[in-house]
N, C-alpha and C positions, 0 to 999 in steps of 0.2 A: 847645852842649854835646847833644850826640845822645843824646835820651830813650830808654829803652829798654823797652818794652812786655811783661809776661810773658805769653803767651798762656796760656787757661786753656780746659781741653777740654771742650767742652758735650756733653750726654748726645745721642745720636742718639734720633729719633723710636721707633724701637724699642725701646730701654732706656726710654724714658719710659713706654710703652705697658706695660712690662712691669713696672713700679713699680704704675701705676696696678691694672694685673689681680691683682697681687702682696697690694694695700692690699684691694681690696674682696673677694679670698679670706680674708684674714682677716678683715673686716667681716662676711661671711656662715658662717665656720666657727661650727661647734656648741660650745658649753662642756662642758668635762669636769669632773667630780668621782670623785675617787677616795677610798673607803673602806678606809681602810690599819688594817692587824690585825698580830699577830706570831705568831699561831697558829692552826689551826682552831678554833670554836668562839667568839671574842671576840663574836662577835654583827656580823660585818661584811653579810651578806647581808640579817638582821634591821633592820638600822637604815636598809640601802639601801630596802628594802620601804616599811618607814616613810616614808621621806622623799618615796617614788613616792606615796603614799597621801596625802600632804597635797599634794604638788602634784595630784594627780587633784581633790582637794576644792576646789582653787583654782580649777577648772576648765582646769588645762593638761591636752595630748592627752597621754597616759602609755602607754607598752605595754613589755611585759616581750619580748627580744630571745632571751634567754636564761640561767636561774636555774636552782641547784642548791639544793634544800631540804633534800640527805640526809634527809628524812625527818623532819626535826626538826617537832616539832609546832607550836611558837612560827613558826618561820618560816614555815611553810603556812599557819596561820590567818593572816598577812599577807598573803598572794597576793589575799585578798578577791576583787573583781570587778575588779582589775588585767587589761587585755587580756591575751593571751597572743598571738604571732607562731608560729606552727607549726615545729618544727625539721625542717631537710633533712635526708632520709637518704642516705645514703653508702654505698654497697656496695663492702666492702674487702675480699679475700680470700676472700669469701663472708661476711662477718661485714657486720651492719648496724650503722652507727653513727651517730650524731647529731648534729648541727651547729646554730649558727645560720644561718637562713637570710637572709643578707644581701641575696638580689635583694629576695625578700617586704619586708625592713623599709627599704629605701631607696625601691620602688615605694610603701607605707605613708607613708612619712614622715613620722613623728608628731613631735613636739614637744622630747619627752624617751623614750629607749629605754634598759631596763637591762640590762646585758649583766655576768654575772656571770664569776668567776675571770680575773682582765684576763691573766695570765699562760699559759693554757693552747694547749698545741699542738695546732691544728685537724688534725684527720683526713687523711691522703691523698688528694690531688685536691682539696683543696677552695684557692678561688682565690689565698687568703694562707695563710702557712704558719703565724701566730699568730695569736691573737685580738686582741693590741695592737694589729697593724694592719689587722684589719676596723674595728676602734676609729676608728683613724686616717682612715680610710674614710668613716665614719658622719660624725665631726668634720667633714670636708671637703663633705658635702654639706649641710652645715647642722643636723645633727642635735644635741641635746643628750645626753650619754652618762653615765648613774651607772653605775660600776663597782667593784670588789671587788679588793682586792690585799695579800697577807702580806709584810712588809717583807723576808721571807727571798728574795724571788724577784729584788729589785733583782740587775743584773748587777755593778754594785763590789760588793758585799757577799759575791759568792759564794765567796771563798776565806774571809773570815772566816767565814760561818754553816758552813762544813765543821769549820773548826776549833773551834769551842763544839760543835756537833751530833755528828759524826763524819759526815756525810751530806752529800753533795754535790747541789746541788740542780740537776737538769736546766730545768725551764724559768723563764728568766729574762727580763725586762722593761729596754728601757733605759734609765739614768736621766735620758738627758735626757725620755722620755714622761712620764715622771711629774714634772719639774721645771717643763714646759709645760703641766701640769693648771690647771686655773683655782682648783681646788679640792682641799685633801687634807684630809679629816678622818681622826683618827684614830679609832677603836674599840678604847677601853681598857677592861682588866678586871685584878684582881689576879691573878700566876699560882697563888694559893693558891686562888681562888675558882673559875679558872678548870679547876684537878686536879679541884676537888668537882665541875664539870658534869660531866666525864669521868667521873668514879666514880659518877653517877648515871646514866649512859649517856644523856645530852643531848647527846651529842657522836658518838658512835659505839656500835656495840652492845655489851654488854657483855660477849661473848666476846672482844671487840680490846680491850678496857680494860688489861689488864695489860701487853700488848704494847707498848700505848701509852705507858704509864707507863715502860716501864722503855727508853726510846727518846727520842723526840723531846718527849716530856711532864716529862721529868726536870725539876723544881722550879730545875735550877740553869742549864738552856737555856733556859725560858722567862724569867726572870729577867733575862736577858742578851739574847736576843731583844727582850724588851719595852723595855730599855734603848737597843737601837739604834733603834727605831722612834718611841720619843719622841725621841731625837737628831736623826730624820732630820724629824720635825713641827717641831723648834725651830729646824730650819737653813730650812725652808720660811717659819717665819715671819719671823726676820730677814733673808732674801732679799727677802721684802715689803716689809718694813719700810724697807730699803736703797734699793728700788725707787723707793717713796714719796718716802723723803727726796732723793733725786736728781731725780725729776722733779718736785718743790715748790720746791727748792732749799733744802731745810731744812740749814743749818750748824750750828747748836748741836747738844751730845751731849742725846739722849734716852736718861732714867734706866732705861729697860726691864731693862738687867742693865749690873751695874759692869764697867769694863776699866780694868785698871790698868796704868800705864807705866811701869817703871821706868828713869830716867837712866842709862848708865853712863858714868864719866869714866876717861881715861887718865891723870889727875894722882895718883889715888892710888885704891884698893883702891874697889870699889863693893859689895864681898862683905856689908856689914853694910846697904846699900841694896835688894841682892837679896833674903834672907832676910827683911827687914821687908817688903817687898813681899808676898812669897809668902805671909806668914804672913796677911796682911790678905785676898789674894784667898782661902787656905781657909778664913779664917774667911765672908767675904761670896758664897761661890760663884760668884767672877768669874772673870774672864776676866786674863790676866796676860802682857803682854810687855816685853822689856828690849829699849831701843834707844839705841844707841852713833852718834854723829854724828861723823864723822871732817872735824876741819877744820883740821890742819896735819901734816906728817910727824913719823912717830913715832919716838921715839927706843928705844934697847932696853929700860931701864926700864920704859917707856910698854907696848911687845909683851908684856913679861912679868904687867904689871896686868890688862892685858885678857885675856889668855890665862888666867891664872887666875877672873875675872870671868866667861867664857865656860865653863870648864868647871864652873864652880859652878851657872850658868843651865841648861846640860845635865843636869846632876845633879837640877835640880829641874824638870826640863822645862819650861822657861821657854821659851818661844822668842827668838832675836835678833835683831833688825832694824837694820843699818849705813846710816847714811844719809851723805851728803856734803854740804857747806856751811857755811854760818852756824848756826851751833848754834842758836841760839833758834828764829830763823826756821825750820829743819827741824822741830823738836821743836814748833812751833804749829802747823805745817802736817799733819804726821802726828797730832797730837792730835784734831783736827777732823777729818780725813777719816776716821778710825777712832773715833769715836765715844768716845774716852777721856774718863771720868768723874773718874779718880782720878790724880795723878801723884807720885812718890816721887823724890827727888832731894837731893843733898846741899848744906851750906853753901857758898858759892862761897870756895874759893881768892883770889880776883882785889882787890888791893889798890884801896885807892879812887879810886888816880890810872890804875888798871886800866879800873876803871869807866867813869871819866868818860871816857876816849878810847873806849872799845871798848863802853860801855853793861853795864848789869848784866843777866845771862840771867834771872835768878831775876825782875828787875822787871819785866820783857819780859812773863815769862810771865804774870805776874797781871794785866800791865794787860791783854793778848794773849785770856787764857782765863779770864773771870771767871766763867763756870759750870762749871769743875772745880776742884775740889779739889787740893790740892795740901801735899802734905806735906812737910816741910824735915828730915831726918834727920842729927841731930850725927853726925859722924866720930869714931870710937873712937879710944883712944888712942895705937894703932900709926900708924894714919892722921895724928893730929895731931905 
C-alpha cells in the first residue's frame, strides 16, 4: 500500500527574517501608560507629573515632551525641575502654533517622556495628523511614554457620548491603541467633588464656570461618563486576567467576579430557573448567561417551550448561548472556558434506567466541576 505523505510548507528565509525582526521590534518597543479620566479637572496631568517625579527620584531619565497645566496651581507646582523639551513653532496662515517637537525628543532619546492630551489633533504641516500617532512613533523608537486621555475620546464611544451629553467629540483615539497600552490607570473623583473644584475656579476661570455647569459638567453627564470609564478599566482588568490564565494554562475558575450559568432544557419550562438565576445575579452583581445544549431533534412542544424561555431571558437582558452535542460535556466545557462560578439547573427528569444507560447529567457536572457551586431548583407545579 502506497504511503501518502502530506506536504508541509516551510517558511521562506525572508519570512523567518521578518518574524525575527518583528520580535526584536517588540522587544525594543517602549512601554505606554495611560492616565484615564472622564472629564477635565479630575487630575490626570497632576497624577502623571507625580509619577514622573517619582521616576526621576529613582534615577530614570524623564523629560516633558508636551504638557498642558491650564495654569492650575497644583499642576504647575508638580513641574518641579523636570526637563522640558521646547515646543516646535509652526506658522499656519500667519498664526504661530506650538506643537510637540518630535525630532528633538527622538534626538534626545530619554528613558521616559510625558505627552499630555493623547487625542490632540496636530497643527497642519505636522509630520503626523494625531498626537497618538506621534506617541506610537516614540514607542517604536524604544522610548517609554506617559500620557493622558478622557474616556469620551475613544472612537467606539463616540455615538454613546453624543447621546449622553449632546456633544459630538471631534478628536478620537482608536480603541486598539488603548487596548495595546501596557498600563491604564483610572484617575477617579466623584462628580460632586469635581463640580466643587469647578465652582472654586480650580478647573476653568470663574467667568466660564456657569457655562460649563450648564453643558458638559451637568452632574448626570459626569455620572454617566464616570460609569463608562470604570467599565473600560474593568474590561482592561478582565482582559489581563484572561491573558494571564491562558498563558499559565489555568483552568480552575477564579472568583474575582461571580458568573452565573442557567441551564435551559426543552423538556420542560426553564422559566423558574431563569428567574431564580436572575435574582441571584442581581443580588451578587454578577454576570449571568443562559445556555441551551441542542442534543436531539426538537418536537413542536419543545420548540414552544424554548421560545417562551428565550423570550423571558430577552426581557431580563440575559444573553442566551446555544451549543450542540452531548449536554453534560458541552456544559462542562463552557463552564470551564468562561470561568463560571455558579450553575443553576433543574432536577433531572431521567429515570434510573435512563441514567444507567446514558449517565446522570447532574452527577457528571458535580464530578467534573468541583470548584463550581451548583444549585438544583425544584420544578413548579405546572412543570411537574
